[in-house]
N, CA, C and O atoms as a GROMACS GRO file, in nm:
protein
  360
    1MET      N    1   0.085  -0.119   0.002
    1MET     CA    2  -0.033  -0.003   0.013
    1MET      C    3   0.081   0.116  -0.012
    1MET      O    4   0.197   0.081   0.012
    2SER      N    5   0.059   0.262  -0.059
    2SER     CA    6   0.118   0.366  -0.094
    2SER      C    7   0.099   0.453   0.029
    2SER      O    8  -0.005   0.461   0.094
    3LYS      N    9   0.226   0.524   0.055
    3LYS     CA   10   0.179   0.610   0.192
    3LYS      C   11   0.063   0.708   0.126
    3LYS      O   12   0.015   0.712   0.013
    4SER      N   13   0.041   0.776   0.234
    4SER     CA   14  -0.078   0.878   0.236
    4SER      C   15  -0.008   1.011   0.180
    4SER      O   16   0.112   1.038   0.179
    5ILE      N   17  -0.123   1.092   0.132
    5ILE     CA   18  -0.114   1.217   0.108
    5ILE      C   19  -0.040   1.301   0.200
    5ILE      O   20   0.053   1.378   0.177
    6ASN      N   21  -0.118   1.265   0.344
    6ASN     CA   22  -0.044   1.377   0.451
    6ASN      C   23   0.097   1.327   0.479
    6ASN      O   24   0.168   1.423   0.509
    7TYR      N   25   0.164   1.212   0.480
    7TYR     CA   26   0.290   1.166   0.446
    7TYR      C   27   0.399   1.249   0.371
    7TYR      O   28   0.494   1.311   0.418
    8HIS      N   29   0.352   1.229   0.216
    8HIS     CA   30   0.395   1.316   0.109
    8HIS      C   31   0.413   1.446   0.127
    8HIS      O   32   0.525   1.496   0.115
    9LEU      N   33   0.281   1.536   0.165
    9LEU     CA   34   0.311   1.638   0.209
    9LEU      C   35   0.416   1.670   0.346
    9LEU      O   36   0.492   1.767   0.338
   10GLY      N   37   0.414   1.601   0.444
   10GLY     CA   38   0.503   1.621   0.542
   10GLY      C   39   0.648   1.614   0.496
   10GLY      O   40   0.724   1.705   0.527
   11GLN      N   41   0.681   1.531   0.439
   11GLN     CA   42   0.811   1.480   0.375
   11GLN      C   43   0.871   1.609   0.290
   11GLN      O   44   0.986   1.650   0.295
   12CYS      N   45   0.745   1.670   0.199
   12CYS     CA   46   0.810   1.768   0.134
   12CYS      C   47   0.824   1.924   0.242
   12CYS      O   48   0.924   1.994   0.225
   13VAL      N   49   0.750   1.954   0.315
   13VAL     CA   50   0.767   2.064   0.404
   13VAL      C   51   0.878   2.034   0.466
   13VAL      O   52   0.965   2.120   0.474
   14LYS      N   53   0.894   1.910   0.520
   14LYS     CA   54   1.028   1.897   0.592
   14LYS      C   55   1.149   1.928   0.534
   14LYS      O   56   1.240   1.988   0.592
   15GLU      N   57   1.150   1.884   0.411
   15GLU     CA   58   1.256   1.899   0.314
   15GLU      C   59   1.293   2.043   0.266
   15GLU      O   60   1.403   2.096   0.246
   16LEU      N   61   1.166   2.090   0.253
   16LEU     CA   62   1.167   2.249   0.176
   16LEU      C   63   1.225   2.350   0.308
   16LEU      O   64   1.303   2.444   0.288
   17ARG      N   65   1.163   2.308   0.472
   17ARG     CA   66   1.211   2.384   0.601
   17ARG      C   67   1.373   2.400   0.609
   17ARG      O   68   1.437   2.504   0.619
   18ARG      N   69   1.432   2.239   0.600
   18ARG     CA   70   1.566   2.219   0.616
   18ARG      C   71   1.656   2.305   0.488
   18ARG      O   72   1.771   2.348   0.502
   19GLU      N   73   1.582   2.314   0.376
   19GLU     CA   74   1.634   2.340   0.279
   19GLU      C   75   1.678   2.495   0.343
   19GLU      O   76   1.797   2.525   0.358
   20LYS      N   77   1.582   2.574   0.374
   20LYS     CA   78   1.570   2.732   0.438
   20LYS      C   79   1.653   2.744   0.578
   20LYS      O   80   1.666   2.842   0.651
   21GLY      N   81   1.701   2.618   0.592
   21GLY     CA   82   1.797   2.630   0.738
   21GLY      C   83   1.726   2.647   0.844
   21GLY      O   84   1.781   2.688   0.946
   22LEU      N   85   1.596   2.619   0.841
   22LEU     CA   86   1.510   2.651   0.991
   22LEU      C   87   1.499   2.510   1.087
   22LEU      O   88   1.503   2.392   1.052
   23THR      N   89   1.487   2.562   1.202
   23THR     CA   90   1.470   2.432   1.284
   23THR      C   91   1.330   2.432   1.280
   23THR      O   92   1.265   2.519   1.223
   24GLN      N   93   1.262   2.304   1.360
   24GLN     CA   94   1.084   2.290   1.333
   24GLN      C   95   1.057   2.420   1.449
   24GLN      O   96   0.952   2.482   1.436
   25VAL      N   97   1.137   2.453   1.541
   25VAL     CA   98   1.079   2.560   1.634
   25VAL      C   99   1.066   2.700   1.578
   25VAL      O  100   0.981   2.784   1.607
   26GLU      N  101   1.186   2.712   1.476
   26GLU     CA  102   1.190   2.834   1.421
   26GLU      C  103   1.046   2.871   1.296
   26GLU      O  104   0.976   2.970   1.274
   27PHE      N  105   1.052   2.755   1.249
   27PHE     CA  106   0.961   2.724   1.153
   27PHE      C  107   0.818   2.758   1.255
   27PHE      O  108   0.763   2.867   1.246
   28SER      N  109   0.776   2.668   1.336
   28SER     CA  110   0.674   2.673   1.354
   28SER      C  111   0.617   2.855   1.424
   28SER      O  112   0.518   2.927   1.420
   29GLU      N  113   0.698   2.856   1.457
   29GLU     CA  114   0.709   3.045   1.503
   29GLU      C  115   0.678   3.100   1.394
   29GLU      O  116   0.577   3.171   1.393
   30ARG      N  117   0.749   3.081   1.284
   30ARG     CA  118   0.693   3.159   1.156
   30ARG      C  119   0.555   3.141   1.104
   30ARG      O  120   0.502   3.218   1.025
   31CYS      N  121   0.502   3.032   1.153
   31CYS     CA  122   0.388   2.971   1.089
   31CYS      C  123   0.254   3.013   1.216
   31CYS      O  124   0.133   3.033   1.207
   32GLY      N  125   0.334   3.013   1.311
   32GLY     CA  126   0.250   3.062   1.429
   32GLY      C  127   0.173   2.910   1.495
   32GLY      O  128   0.071   2.904   1.564
   33PHE      N  129   0.240   2.821   1.458
   33PHE     CA  130   0.171   2.689   1.499
   33PHE      C  131   0.255   2.650   1.621
   33PHE      O  132   0.366   2.692   1.652
   34TYR      N  133   0.172   2.555   1.688
   34TYR     CA  134   0.290   2.471   1.786
   34TYR      C  135   0.373   2.377   1.727
   34TYR      O  136   0.337   2.290   1.647
   35GLN      N  137   0.493   2.398   1.772
   35GLN     CA  138   0.592   2.279   1.705
   35GLN      C  139   0.561   2.138   1.710
   35GLN      O  140   0.607   2.063   1.624
   36THR      N  141   0.473   2.089   1.819
   36THR     CA  142   0.448   1.970   1.819
   36THR      C  143   0.357   1.960   1.676
   36THR      O  144   0.391   1.885   1.584
   37TYR      N  145   0.242   2.041   1.670
   37TYR     CA  146   0.168   2.023   1.532
   37TYR      C  147   0.236   2.022   1.405
   37TYR      O  148   0.208   1.953   1.307
   38LEU      N  149   0.360   2.135   1.421
   38LEU     CA  150   0.469   2.106   1.283
   38LEU      C  151   0.508   1.971   1.268
   38LEU      O  152   0.504   1.922   1.155
   39SER      N  153   0.546   1.901   1.368
   39SER     CA  154   0.613   1.805   1.384
   39SER      C  155   0.513   1.706   1.331
   39SER      O  156   0.546   1.644   1.230
   40ARG      N  157   0.390   1.682   1.387
   40ARG     CA  158   0.318   1.592   1.314
   40ARG      C  159   0.265   1.581   1.173
   40ARG      O  160   0.221   1.482   1.114
   41ILE      N  161   0.282   1.733   1.122
   41ILE     CA  162   0.237   1.753   0.987
   41ILE      C  163   0.368   1.679   0.896
   41ILE      O  164   0.351   1.598   0.805
   42GLU      N  165   0.504   1.730   0.947
   42GLU     CA  166   0.596   1.670   0.914
   42GLU      C  167   0.621   1.501   0.902
   42GLU      O  168   0.697   1.444   0.824
   43ASN      N  169   0.551   1.454   0.985
   43ASN     CA  170   0.577   1.318   0.981
   43ASN      C  171   0.410   1.263   0.946
   43ASN      O  172   0.366   1.169   1.013
   44GLY      N  173   0.347   1.309   0.870
   44GLY     CA  174   0.246   1.294   0.815
   44GLY      C  175   0.130   1.226   0.899
   44GLY      O  176   0.045   1.145   0.862
   45LEU      N  177   0.155   1.288   1.036
   45LEU     CA  178   0.045   1.181   1.150
   45LEU      C  179  -0.088   1.309   1.142
   45LEU      O  180  -0.190   1.273   1.200
   46SER      N  181  -0.092   1.424   1.090
   46SER     CA  182  -0.189   1.506   1.114
   46SER      C  183  -0.250   1.555   0.955
   46SER      O  184  -0.178   1.576   0.857
   47ASN      N  185  -0.377   1.565   0.959
   47ASN     CA  186  -0.422   1.587   0.859
   47ASN      C  187  -0.477   1.766   0.858
   47ASN      O  188  -0.581   1.808   0.907
   48PRO      N  189  -0.380   1.839   0.792
   48PRO     CA  190  -0.404   1.963   0.795
   48PRO      C  191  -0.515   2.032   0.685
   48PRO      O  192  -0.551   1.998   0.572
   49THR      N  193  -0.540   2.112   0.748
   49THR     CA  194  -0.673   2.198   0.658
   49THR      C  195  -0.608   2.269   0.531
   49THR      O  196  -0.486   2.287   0.537
   50ILE      N  197  -0.665   2.304   0.435
   50ILE     CA  198  -0.631   2.351   0.336
   50ILE      C  199  -0.580   2.506   0.406
   50ILE      O  200  -0.486   2.562   0.350
   51ASN      N  201  -0.634   2.565   0.514
   51ASN     CA  202  -0.575   2.664   0.568
   51ASN      C  203  -0.431   2.659   0.595
   51ASN      O  204  -0.331   2.724   0.562
   52ALA      N  205  -0.456   2.559   0.666
   52ALA     CA  206  -0.299   2.514   0.764
   52ALA      C  207  -0.186   2.524   0.611
   52ALA      O  208  -0.083   2.590   0.595
   53ILE      N  209  -0.240   2.455   0.542
   53ILE     CA  210  -0.150   2.405   0.410
   53ILE      C  211  -0.105   2.545   0.367
   53ILE      O  212   0.014   2.564   0.340
   54GLU      N  213  -0.185   2.631   0.362
   54GLU     CA  214  -0.175   2.802   0.288
   54GLU      C  215  -0.067   2.868   0.349
   54GLU      O  216   0.017   2.936   0.290
   55ILE      N  217  -0.076   2.838   0.505
   55ILE     CA  218   0.004   2.910   0.613
   55ILE      C  219   0.152   2.839   0.583
   55ILE      O  220   0.257   2.898   0.557
   56VAL      N  221   0.136   2.730   0.591
   56VAL     CA  222   0.294   2.677   0.561
   56VAL      C  223   0.375   2.704   0.442
   56VAL      O  224   0.496   2.724   0.436
   57ALA      N  225   0.276   2.700   0.335
   57ALA     CA  226   0.349   2.736   0.210
   57ALA      C  227   0.383   2.885   0.176
   57ALA      O  228   0.447   2.919   0.077
   58ASN      N  229   0.336   2.962   0.263
   58ASN     CA  230   0.344   3.110   0.279
   58ASN      C  231   0.482   3.109   0.355
   58ASN      O  232   0.576   3.169   0.304
   59ALA      N  233   0.497   3.050   0.460
   59ALA     CA  234   0.603   3.087   0.540
   59ALA      C  235   0.705   3.018   0.479
   59ALA      O  236   0.814   3.057   0.523
   60LEU      N  237   0.715   2.920   0.384
   60LEU     CA  238   0.786   2.862   0.269
   60LEU      C  239   0.845   2.915   0.180
   60LEU      O  240   0.930   2.870   0.102
   61GLU      N  241   0.767   3.083   0.196
   61GLU     CA  242   0.769   3.177   0.065
   61GLU      C  243   0.733   3.079  -0.058
   61GLU      O  244   0.824   3.049  -0.136
   62MET      N  245   0.632   3.039  -0.073
   62MET     CA  246   0.541   2.991  -0.195
   62MET      C  247   0.411   2.995  -0.188
   62MET      O  248   0.346   3.009  -0.084
   63SER      N  249   0.370   2.983  -0.296
   63SER     CA  250   0.230   2.917  -0.284
   63SER      C  251   0.161   2.775  -0.241
   63SER      O  252   0.228   2.676  -0.212
   64VAL      N  253   0.048   2.776  -0.241
   64VAL     CA  254  -0.023   2.636  -0.230
   64VAL      C  255   0.013   2.530  -0.333
   64VAL      O  256   0.042   2.410  -0.331
   65TYR      N  257  -0.004   2.637  -0.434
   65TYR     CA  258   0.030   2.540  -0.590
   65TYR      C  259   0.127   2.529  -0.601
   65TYR      O  260   0.150   2.419  -0.651
   66ASP      N  261   0.239   2.601  -0.578
   66ASP     CA  262   0.410   2.561  -0.561
   66ASP      C  263   0.424   2.441  -0.484
   66ASP      O  264   0.454   2.334  -0.536
   67LEU      N  265   0.409   2.452  -0.388
   67LEU     CA  266   0.375   2.336  -0.272
   67LEU      C  267   0.355   2.200  -0.325
   67LEU      O  268   0.444   2.116  -0.317
   68PHE      N  269   0.233   2.173  -0.382
   68PHE     CA  270   0.194   2.067  -0.439
   68PHE      C  271   0.258   2.066  -0.582
   68PHE      O  272   0.242   1.959  -0.642
   69GLU      N  273   0.313   2.145  -0.635
   69GLU     CA  274   0.397   2.136  -0.758
   69GLU      C  275   0.520   2.036  -0.725
   69GLU      O  276   0.558   1.944  -0.798
   70PHE      N  277   0.573   2.074  -0.599
   70PHE     CA  278   0.701   2.051  -0.545
   70PHE      C  279   0.645   1.877  -0.505
   70PHE      O  280   0.711   1.780  -0.544
   71MET      N  281   0.550   1.866  -0.445
   71MET     CA  282   0.505   1.748  -0.420
   71MET      C  283   0.479   1.644  -0.560
   71MET      O  284   0.473   1.521  -0.552
   72LYS      N  285   0.469   1.695  -0.641
   72LYS     CA  286   0.422   1.602  -0.738
   72LYS      C  287   0.571   1.566  -0.836
   72LYS      O  288   0.580   1.468  -0.910
   73MET      N  289   0.684   1.677  -0.815
   73MET     CA  290   0.807   1.630  -0.850
   73MET      C  291   0.854   1.535  -0.768
   73MET      O  292   0.890   1.421  -0.796
   74ALA      N  293   0.851   1.590  -0.663
   74ALA     CA  294   0.905   1.451  -0.550
   74ALA      C  295   0.864   1.312  -0.571
   74ALA      O  296   0.931   1.208  -0.574
   75GLU      N  297   0.718   1.336  -0.588
   75GLU     CA  298   0.664   1.172  -0.586
   75GLU      C  299   0.714   1.118  -0.726
   75GLU      O  300   0.754   1.002  -0.741
   76SER      N  301   0.705   1.222  -0.836
   76SER     CA  302   0.757   1.165  -0.989
   76SER      C  303   0.900   1.094  -0.959
   76SER      O  304   0.930   0.980  -0.997
   77LYS      N  305   0.980   1.180  -0.884
   77LYS     CA  306   1.150   1.142  -0.873
   77LYS      C  307   1.150   0.987  -0.771
   77LYS      O  308   1.245   0.909  -0.763
   78ARG      N  309   1.042   0.977  -0.715
   78ARG     CA  310   1.057   0.857  -0.605
   78ARG      C  311   1.000   0.755  -0.688
   78ARG      O  312   1.038   0.646  -0.645
   79LYS      N  313   0.913   0.740  -0.806
   79LYS     CA  314   0.861   0.639  -0.853
   79LYS      C  315   0.982   0.604  -0.960
   79LYS      O  316   1.008   0.487  -0.984
   80LYS      N  317   1.053   0.712  -1.020
   80LYS     CA  318   1.128   0.652  -1.114
   80LYS      C  319   1.303   0.566  -1.040
   80LYS      O  320   1.383   0.485  -1.086
   81GLN      N  321   1.292   0.639  -0.915
   81GLN     CA  322   1.401   0.579  -0.817
   81GLN      C  323   1.354   0.419  -0.800
   81GLN      O  324   1.425   0.319  -0.809
   82GLY      N  325   1.230   0.425  -0.778
   82GLY     CA  326   1.172   0.276  -0.742
   82GLY      C  327   1.159   0.189  -0.867
   82GLY      O  328   1.161   0.067  -0.853
   83LEU      N  329   1.148   0.240  -0.981
   83LEU     CA  330   1.160   0.136  -1.091
   83LEU      C  331   1.284   0.128  -1.134
   83LEU      O  332   1.303   0.023  -1.194
   84ILE      N  333   1.385   0.205  -1.127
   84ILE     CA  334   1.562   0.179  -1.134
   84ILE      C  335   1.597   0.065  -1.030
   84ILE      O  336   1.657  -0.039  -1.058
   85HIS      N  337   1.543   0.108  -0.886
   85HIS     CA  338   1.579  -0.033  -0.811
   85HIS      C  339   1.544  -0.132  -0.862
   85HIS      O  340   1.624  -0.223  -0.882
   86LYS      N  341   1.398  -0.142  -0.899
   86LYS     CA  342   1.346  -0.289  -0.937
   86LYS      C  343   1.395  -0.355  -1.034
   86LYS      O  344   1.396  -0.478  -1.040
   87ILE      N  345   1.460  -0.246  -1.154
   87ILE     CA  346   1.509  -0.318  -1.299
   87ILE      C  347   1.645  -0.354  -1.247
   87ILE      O  348   1.698  -0.449  -1.305
   88SER      N  349   1.717  -0.293  -1.145
   88SER     CA  350   1.860  -0.348  -1.090
   88SER      C  351   1.886  -0.475  -0.996
   88SER      O  352   1.997  -0.523  -0.970
   89LYS      N  353   1.774  -0.515  -0.955
   89LYS     CA  354   1.735  -0.611  -0.892
   89LYS      C  355   1.728  -0.733  -1.004
   89LYS      O  356   1.765  -0.845  -0.972
   90LYS      N  357   1.699  -0.717  -1.080
   90LYS     CA  358   1.676  -0.837  -1.195
   90LYS      C  359   1.819  -0.871  -1.260
   90LYS      O  360   1.829  -0.957  -1.347
   0.00000   0.00000   0.00000
């Protein structure tokens, strides 16, 4: 079974946050969220509302559309890596 959209969103948020050099605490303050809530988002354990996703995207200095485009590209990259891994096992 594939991972949930919450998991993929969280992984993308975590990656983008780290690229900006922000800790979870710094980023949670930027978003106005508790650090524990941000942690749950990044680990795919929360189901954030579209409003929360917009806040996160804005804190990453991007639009919601850009965030979802990043998710789409990351998913495509993961699928290609999985295919390469399957082929190399043969």
